[in-house]
N, C-alpha and C positions, 0 to 999 in steps of 0.2 A: 365111699359116699358119692364121689364124683361119678363113678360108673352107674350107681343106682339112680342118681338124679338124671343122668343122660338118658337111661333106658326109660325112665318115667316120662320124660318130655317127649321122647320118640313115640311111645305108646299113646300118649295123650294126643299127639299130632295125628297118628293113624286112626285113632278112635273118632276124631273130629271129621276126618275125611270119610271114614266108613259110614258114620251117622248121616252124613250129607248125601250119600248114595240113595238112601231111602226116602229122603224128603225133597230131593231135587229131581224134577222131571223135565226141566227146561235148561238147555245149555246152548248158547249161541256162538260159541267159539269154534271156528273151523281150523283144524290142525293143519290143513293144506294151505291156509293163508298165512301161517306163521313164517317169519324169515329166519335165516341163519344169523348167529350173533355177529355184531359188527367187529371190526378190528379192535383189539384191545388198545385202550387209550393209555399211553405211557406219559401223558403230559403232566400228571400229578394234580396238585390242588388247583382250584379255580383261579384263573388270572383274568386280566381285562379282555383278552381275546384268545381264541383258539385257532383262528384262521392262520394257516402256515405262512402265507406271504406277509401278513401283518406281524406275526411273531418274528419272522426273519428281519424285518425292518426295525422292529424294537431292539432286537439283539445287536444289530449292526450299529444302531444309535448308541447303545450302551458301550459297545467296544470302542466307538470313536469319541466318546466323551472324555475329555482330559482328566487325568488323575488329580484329585483335589490336593492343593498344597497343605503342608503341615500347619496346623493351628495349635496354639498353646492351650493346655488343659491342666486341670488341677492334678497335682502330684508331679508335674514335669519339673526337672532340676537343671539349673543353669549355673555357670560360673560367670558372673558379671564383672567385666573388665573395663575400667575407665583409665585409658592410658595416661600415665604421669600422675595419677591420683591414687596411690596404693591404699590410702586410708579409707577410701569409699569403694574399693574394689574387692572381689573375692580372690584372694591369693591362692596359689597352687596348694598350699598346705591348709587352707581354711575350708570350712563347710561351704557347700554350694547354696545358692538361693533356690528356694522351692516355691512353686505356684501353690497357693492355698486351695483348699477344696472349693471355695467360692470364687476363685479366679484372680486372686491378687498376688503380685510379686512385691514383697516388702524389702526395700533397699535402704542402705545407709544414706543418711542425709535427706533423701527425697520422700521417704516413707512408702506407704502402699500405693501401688499402681494396678489398675484393673487391666489384665492382659488376656483373659480367657477369650478364645476365639480369634485372636489376632495371629497373623503370620509372623514368622521370625523378623521379617523386614519391618512390618508395622510395629511390632513390640520394641524393636531397637530404636525406631524413630521416636516412639512415645517416651522411652527411658532417656534418650538424648535430650529431648525438649524439657524433661523434668530437671535434668542436671544443668541445663543452661541458665536456670535461675540462680545457680550457686557457683558454677564453673564457666569460665570463658572458653568457648569453642571446645566443648568436651568431645572426645572421641571414644565412643562406646561400642563394646562388642558383647553380645549374648552368646555364650558358648554352651550348646546343649551337652549335658552329661548323662541324662536319663530322661527319655521322653515317653509319654503314654498316648500322645494324640492320635497315632495311627494304629488303632486297635479295632477289632471286630469281635462279635460274640458268637460263640459256638455252643449250641444246646441240643439236647435230645439224646439219641441212642449212639453216643460216642464214648470212648473210654475216659476222656478228660474234657469235661465241659468248662466253660469260662471265657474270659477275655483274652484274646490272642493278638499279638502284634503282627501287623501286615505291612508288606512292601507294595510298591506299585506293580510288581510282577507276581504277587502271591495269587495263584489260581485257586479255584474252588476245590480241586482235588487235593492240592498241597495243603490248603487250609484245613481240610478234614484230617489229613495225615498229621498235621501239627497237634491235633486233638487226640492223637493216639490211634486213629482209625475207628472203625465201627465197634460198638459194644457187643459182646457175645454173652450168651447165657443159656440156661436150660429152658427149652420150650417143648412141652409134652415129652419130657425125658430125653431130649436130644440137645447136644451143644450146637447152637446155631448163631449166626449173625442176627442181631435183633433189629437191624436197620431196615425200614420200609422205604427203599430208595425212591420209587415213583411218588410217594406221598410227602416227600421232603420239600422244603422250599427256602427261599432266601428273601429277606425283607430289606428294602432300601428306601429310606425316606418315607416310611409308613406304608409302602406299597409292596405287594408280592410281585416279584419279577417273573417273567415268562420263561423261566429256566426249567428245562427238562433234565432232571438229575440222572436219568438213565442214559440220555445222550452224553452228558458230561463225564460220568464216572465209568461206564461200561464201554462207551464207543469213542471217547476222547474228542468229541465234537467241540472244536475251539469256540464256536459261537455260544455254546451253553456252558463251557468250562470257563466262566468269566473271571476276571480279576476281582477279588474280594476287596471292598473299600472300607476305610474307616467308618464306623457307625453301622455297618451291615449286621444283620442278625441271620445266622444260618441255623435252620432247624432240621435235624435228622429225625424223621418220624420213627416210631417203634413198630415192629412187625407183629408183636404179640397182640396188638389190638386189631389185626387184620385177619378175618376168618372167612371160610367158605363152608356152607352147609350142604351136605349131600344126603339125600333121603330117597326112600322108595325101595325098589327091588334090587338093593345091594346087600351084601352079607353083613355089613357092619355100619349102618347109618351113623353119621357123626359129624362134628365140626372139625375142620382141618385148619392148620396154620397156612395162610395164603402166602405164596411167593410170586414174584412178577412173571416167572416162567411157568406157572402151573397151568395144566391143560385139563380138558375134560377127562381124558384117559387117566391122568394122574389122580384125579379125585376118585374115579371108580376104583383104580388100583389100591389107593390108600383106604378105601372103604371095604376092602376084602373081595373086590370083584363083583360081577353080576350074579344074581340068583338064576336058577334054571329057567324060571318063568318071568319074562319081562317083555314089555312092548318094545318095538324096534326104534323108539324115538326117546331121546333125552330132552328134558326141558331145562332151560336156563332162565331163571327169573332174576332180573337185575334192576336196581334202583338207578334212575338217571344220575349221571355225575353231578354232584353239587346239590342234589335234592335233599330235603330233610327226611327224617326217619319215617314219617307217615306218608311219604309221597307214593304215587302209583307205581307199581312195578311194571317193567317191560318184559314180555315173554318171548323167548327165542327157542328154536328147535335145533337139534343135532341128530342126524341119522346114525344110530349106534352101529347098525350092520355095516354101513359104509365106512364108519370110523375104524372098526376093528379089521376090516378087510383091506384097508389101506386106500380105498377109493375116495374116502371123504377126508376133509380137513380136520386136524386135531386142534380145535379152537382153544385159545387161552381163556381162562376164567378171570373175573375181576374180584377184587376184595368185596366181601359181603354178598357175593352171588349165592343163589340157591340152585343146586343141581338136583333135579328130581327125575327118577326113573319110574314111569307108570308100569303097572303090572300087565294089563292085557286089554283094556277097553277104552273107548273114546269117552264113555261116561265118567270113569275115574279121572281121566285126563281133564275133562271140563269142570268137574266138581272141584278138583284141586285148584284150578286156575281161578274159578269164581270165588273161591274162599280167599285167595291171596291177592288177586289183582286189584280189587277196588281200594283197599285201605292199607294193605301191608301189615295189618295187625298181627296176623299169625306168625309172620317172620319175626316180629319183635318178641312175641311170646315164646317162640321156639329157640331163638338164638340168644337173647339177652340172658336168661337164667343159666344157660349152658356156659356162656362166656364167664358169667359171674362165679360159677363154681369152679371153672377151669383156672380162674385167676387166684384162687385161694391157695 
């Protein structure tokens, strides 16, 4: 059913283009004015700025910010010791005192004390003052036995999602490793890593940090491989939602699973190669980064002859790109663009159902 639906959509697309050839006699797009694709943007999801110098300054500020001290949270366990007062202390053989879910530490004699969010020093001072009402010059110690305050959350395409304890030197790459690494699975019949690294991100204090996961994971850039802090949320995006559509004069038009290193040549090869008759230019239609689904598409060109002769650059494609190989004429070229460029409706009609059926 999947193959039949894909063929149906491709035929529908071709019929729309073919019909347009008869009803369109005006086309104002000059192929010679089109530019080559820009450098593939590996910066991932939208952040507050993409200016390299500003990003560097923000990353240096993040690196130089002191690591936050431990603060008490619900579920943390302590042995409370009041020296010389064994009847109100947690002895070595007794159960420890646990901070309740709503932040209270319940102690003998003094009752519940709200300690959530306090540092160990602040909590010790609070407990000492509480005992001063009943004991002269109490000497109090809070001895942690099991704490949860230094934890961050890992979700997405990793083997083990959840809340993970972090230290002041737990870097992003180590944090992902603590989650068992990237999740793998079958994608179009192949066993692959399902992580979409460039689209992954980290949230701190409600904001997305300008972290380039490609720089951190594949290149080991210390500015991007930051220390994960308590309360951070690290999201590893899934690659099975990232697709590239290749159409036109190729032997097997289809949607492809996008990878960060995928190039124009890769898309043509995975589509079974070029047909005997094709125009010497490939078109890449790309939605601007961060734009919504209905946004206008940008059109770029790639010289196929130069590409396969080694004279031209093998450009990388981005997730959701359309690679189109016209057959032989400027008319077909312009009709195709005029249909796709204004509203991007056709890309939604062509790609969304294919993805829906591929996901079943």
